[in-house]
N, C-alpha and C positions, 0 to 999 in steps of 0.2 A: 246443154240441151241435150236429151235424151232422146234415141228413137221415135217412141212412142210421140214425143213432144215435137221434132220434126214432121211426124204423120200430122198431127193436127193442125199445125202451123199451116203445111201445106193447104189441107182442107180448109183452113178459115180465108183463107188466102185466093186463092183459085176457085172455089166454090165447087170442087172435086168430090165426089163420099167419100165418106171413111175409107171405104175399099178400095176406091181407085187410087189412093192417096197412098192406101199400105202398100199396093200392088206396086206403083210409081216409086216408092224408096227402097222396097225390097228389088225391084230391079235396078235401081241405079248401084245398089251396096252390091248385087250379086257380081254384076258385069265388073265394077272394080277388081271384087274380088277375084273373077276368072282370070282376069287382065293380070295381078299381080301373080297368080300363081303360074301362067303362063309366062313369066318371065318378063312382063311388059311395064312401063313405067305407067304410070298415072298422074298427070297433072292438070291440076286446075288453076289457070290464072289466076291472081290475086289472093290465092285459097293457099293452095300447098303444093306439091308432088311426094311423090309414093314411089319408091321403088325397093326391090328387094336385092339386101347387101348377101354377098356369099361369102361367109367364113370357112376359114380352114381349119383341119383337127390340129389339136393340140395336146400336150402333156400340161395338166391342171393338178391341183391340189386336193384333197378331201380337208375339208376346214375343219373339224371334229378329230381326223387321227393324223392329217399332215400328210396321209399314202399318197403318192402321185395315180392319179388317173385320167386314163385316155378319153377327151371330149374329141367325140365326130363330129366332121363337117355339118356346115347347118344353112339355113337360107333363112333371112330375117327380115321383115317389112320396115321402111326407114322412112322417114315422116321428114320434110324438109320444108317449114314457112315458108312462104312469100315474104317479098321486101313490105310488101303492101300491108299484111296481115301483122308482121314486127309493128311497123308504123301504128297500125289503129288501135292494136291492144297495149302500147306504151305510150299513145299520147298524152299530151298533157295540156 
């Protein structure tokens, strides 16, 4: 499902206008992004939790030349799906 499809579904299910539906989805995504940028955890029960993992700097290798290169520390979002979502996707 794309962002546009999500907006359309919200519009159809709630009767909101296209503009209001887009504002709701944008607000939700912005709040989630801002929370992650601030180092907070986003948890949606029954769906997933998203949090930021911090990785230390390390010495890597350039795959073409084989020369060592320094990789700086970084922070990346990490997605962990809920047990309910796992069961729903793997439903038999």
